[in-house]
C-alpha positions in Angstrom: 0.6 -2.3 15.5 0.0 -4.1 19.0 -3.6 -3.1 18.8 -4.1 -4.6 15.2 -2.5 -7.9 16.2 -4.4 -8.1 19.3 -7.7 -7.6 17.6 -6.8 -9.8 14.7 -5.8 -12.7 17.0 -8.9 -12.1 18.9 -11.0 -12.5 15.7 -9.0 -15.8 14.6 -9.7 -17.3 18.0 -13.3 -16.5 17.9 -14.2 -18.6 14.9 -11.4 -21.0 15.6 -12.9 -22.1 18.8 -15.9 -23.3 17.1 -14.2 -24.4 13.9 -16.5 -27.6 13.7 -19.5 -24.9 12.9 -17.5 -22.2 11.1 -14.8 -24.1 9.1 -15.9 -28.1 8.9 -19.7 -27.4 8.1 -19.2 -25.3 5.2 -16.7 -27.8 3.7 -19.4 -30.7 4.3 -22.1 -28.3 2.5 -19.9 -27.9 -0.5 -19.1 -31.6 -0.6 -22.6 -32.5 -0.6 -23.3 -30.1 -3.6 -20.6 -31.7 -5.6 -21.7 -35.2 -4.7 -25.3 -34.6 -5.6 -24.7 -32.3 -8.8 -21.9 -34.3 -10.1 -23.8 -37.6 -10.0 -26.6 -36.2 -11.9 -25.0 -34.2 -14.5 -21.2 -35.2 -14.9 -21.8 -37.7 -17.6 -24.2 -35.6 -19.4 -23.2 -32.1 -19.1 -19.6 -30.4 -20.4 -19.3 -26.6 -19.9 -16.3 -24.9 -22.0 -15.3 -28.6 -22.7 -14.9 -29.2 -19.0 -16.7 -32.1 -17.3 -19.3 -30.6 -15.0 -17.9 -31.9 -11.8 -14.7 -30.3 -12.5 -16.4 -27.0 -13.7 -18.3 -26.9 -10.3 -15.6 -27.0 -7.9 -14.1 -23.7 -8.3 -17.6 -22.2 -8.0 -18.3 -23.8 -4.6 -14.5 -22.9 -3.3 -15.3 -19.3 -4.3 -18.9 -19.4 -2.9 -17.8 -20.8 0.5 -15.0 -18.4 0.7 -17.4 -15.3 0.2 -20.1 -16.3 2.4 -17.6 -17.4 5.2 -15.8 -13.9 4.8 -19.0 -12.1 5.0 -20.4 -14.1 7.9 -17.0 -13.8 10.2 -16.9 -10.1 10.0 -20.7 -9.5 10.1 -21.5 -11.9 13.0 -18.5 -10.4 15.3 -19.7 -7.1 15.0 -23.3 -7.7 15.6 -22.5 -9.9 18.4 -20.1 -7.3 20.0 -22.7 -4.6 19.7 -25.4 -6.6 21.2 -23.3 -8.0 24.4 -21.7 -4.5 24.7 -18.5 -5.8 24.4 -17.7 -3.5 21.3 -16.9 -1.0 23.9 -13.5 -2.7 24.9 -12.5 -2.5 21.2 -13.4 1.0 20.8 -12.0 2.3 23.8 -8.3 1.4 23.2 -6.4 3.9 21.1 -6.7 1.7 17.7 -7.0 3.6 14.5 -10.0 2.9 12.4 -7.6 1.7 9.7 -6.3 -1.1 12.1 -9.6 -1.8 13.1 -10.7 -2.3 9.5 -7.7 -4.2 8.5 -7.8 -6.9 11.6 -11.7 -7.4 10.9 -11.2 -8.0 7.1 -8.0 -10.1 7.5 -9.5 -12.3 10.0 -12.6 -12.7 7.6 -10.3 -13.6 4.8 -8.2 -15.8 6.9 -11.6 -17.8 7.9 -12.9 -17.8 4.2 -9.5 -19.0 3.0 -9.3 -21.9 5.5 -12.8 -22.9 4.5 -11.9 -22.5 0.6 -8.8 -24.9 1.2 -11.0 -27.4 3.0 -13.5 -27.5 0.3 -10.6 -28.1 -2.5 -9.2 -30.8 -0.2 -12.3 -32.5 0.3 -13.4 -32.4 -3.4 -10.3 -32.6 -5.5 -10.2 -36.5 -5.1 -13.5 -37.0 -7.1 -12.8 -35.0 -10.2 -10.0 -34.1 -12.6 -8.9 -30.6 -11.6 -6.1 -28.6 -13.6 -4.6 -25.4 -12.6 -3.6 -23.3 -15.9 -2.9 -19.9 -14.0 -2.4 -19.9 -10.3 -1.6 -16.1 -10.3 -5.4 -15.4 -11.3 -6.6 -17.8 -8.7 -4.6 -16.1 -5.8 -5.5 -12.6 -6.9 -9.3 -13.4 -7.2 -9.5 -15.2 -3.9 -7.7 -12.8 -2.0 -9.5 -9.4 -3.5 -12.9 -11.1 -3.4 -12.5 -12.5 0.2 -11.4 -9.1 1.3 -14.4 -7.5 -0.4 -17.0 -9.7 1.3 -15.1 -9.2 4.6 -15.5 -5.5 4.2 -18.8 -5.7 3.1 -19.7 -8.1 6.4 -18.4 -5.0 8.3 -20.9 -2.7 6.7 -23.6 -5.3 7.5 -22.4 -5.6 11.2 -22.4 -1.7 11.5 -25.6 -1.2 10.0 -27.9 -4.1 11.5 -29.2 -4.0 15.3 -30.6 -7.4 15.5 -29.8 -10.8 14.3 -32.8 -10.9 12.2 -31.8 -8.1 10.4 -28.3 -9.6 9.7 -30.3 -12.8 8.5 -32.0 -10.7 6.1 -29.2 -9.1 4.6 -27.4 -12.4 4.2 -30.8 -14.2 2.8 -32.0 -11.3 0.3 -28.7 -10.1 -0.8 -25.5 -12.3 0.0 -27.3 -15.4 -0.9 -28.9 -14.5 -4.3 -25.7 -12.8 -5.2 -23.5 -15.8 -4.9 -26.1 -18.3 -6.1 -27.0 -16.4 -9.1 -23.4 -15.8 -10.1 -22.4 -18.8 -12.2 -21.4 -21.2 -9.6 -23.5 -23.8 -10.9 -23.7 -23.0 -14.5 -22.2 -20.7 -17.4 -24.0 -17.8 -18.1 -24.1 -18.5 -21.7 -26.9 -21.2 -21.0 -28.9 -18.4 -20.0 -31.2 -16.4 -22.1 -30.0 -13.2 -23.6 -31.9 -11.0 -21.0 -30.6 -13.1 -18.0 -27.0 -13.1 -19.7 -27.3 -9.1 -19.6 -28.5 -9.1 -16.0 -25.7 -11.5 -14.8 -23.1 -8.9 -15.7 -24.4 -6.5 -13.3 -23.6 -9.2 -10.5 -20.1 -8.6 -9.3 -20.0 -11.9 -7.7 -20.2 -13.3 -11.4 -16.8 -11.7 -12.1 -15.3 -13.2 -8.9 -16.5 -16.7 -9.8 -15.7 -16.5 -13.6 -12.2 -15.2 -13.1 -11.4 -17.5 -10.2 -12.3 -20.4 -12.5 -10.3 -18.9 -15.4 -7.2 -19.6 -13.0 -8.1 -23.4 -13.1 -9.1 -24.1 -16.6 -7.9 -21.1 -18.7 -11.7 -20.5 -20.2 -14.3 -18.0 -18.9 -17.2 -16.3 -20.1 -15.5 -12.7 -19.9 -11.8 -11.4 -19.9 -10.3 -12.2 -16.5 -8.4 -8.6 -16.8 -12.2 -7.1 -17.2 -13.2 -9.5 -14.3 -10.5 -8.3 -12.2 -11.0 -4.8 -12.7 -14.6 -4.8 -11.7 -13.7 -6.9 -8.4 -11.0 -4.5 -7.5 -13.2 -1.3 -8.1 -15.9 -3.0 -5.8 -13.3 -3.8 -3.2 -12.0 -0.3 -3.3 -15.5 1.5 -3.0 -16.5 -1.0 -0.4 -13.3 -0.3 1.4 -13.6 3.5 1.3 -17.3 3.4 2.4 -16.2 1.2 5.3 -13.6 3.4 6.5 -15.6 6.3 6.3 -18.3 4.5 8.7 -15.5 3.7 11.1 -14.1 7.1 11.1 -17.5 8.4 11.9 -18.3 5.7 14.4 -21.8 5.4 12.8 -23.9 3.1 14.9 -20.7 2.1 17.0 -20.1 5.0 19.3 -23.0 6.6 21.4 
């Protein structure tokens, strides 16, 4: 446990020392999204009977949680690999399970800090209610951990920063932006509604939003089952990569 706590603390301090960039900047980005979109659409659009500004906030919170959880673990690993400091993490007798837990929990911590920051910055502008807090907590924890683990896979796989940027721009960004953050999938044509159901981030956003308003595009039970299954699969894959030391050892 000493190795786990040491590595976890290192990862927390790594992003906290540049909190203006890693925490404050994403909060400002989300606030700008809200101010621009709600100013244009709030008086004209209601989704599931919810004013557009209120509908938008849970999506922005979850989007920032996911993107920042992914960014934390992926950037940490690629930086350590490029600078060679990864050897100081691999040499101590830390189990790959503890290695995984430290990186994922630190990534989740950053995602939650950003998510709370977005909530505190935006809640003053709309009437936001909470119907099912249990679903809110369940979805944000499992989804954030999932993207933290996915960030580890990216950090292990890539060898250069431009490869990581490609991973973010061509996979993470489309998955989050096309997941229903800014709209309900029922506003899409039938074909694109079907496509959206193959995007796991849609279930994260939809289930998380259900916790606030009690309405969703699909059942929260189905959404959580999909999210948890994805988390379990990504966790097993990450643990196997760590066990083999793929692209980390020698």
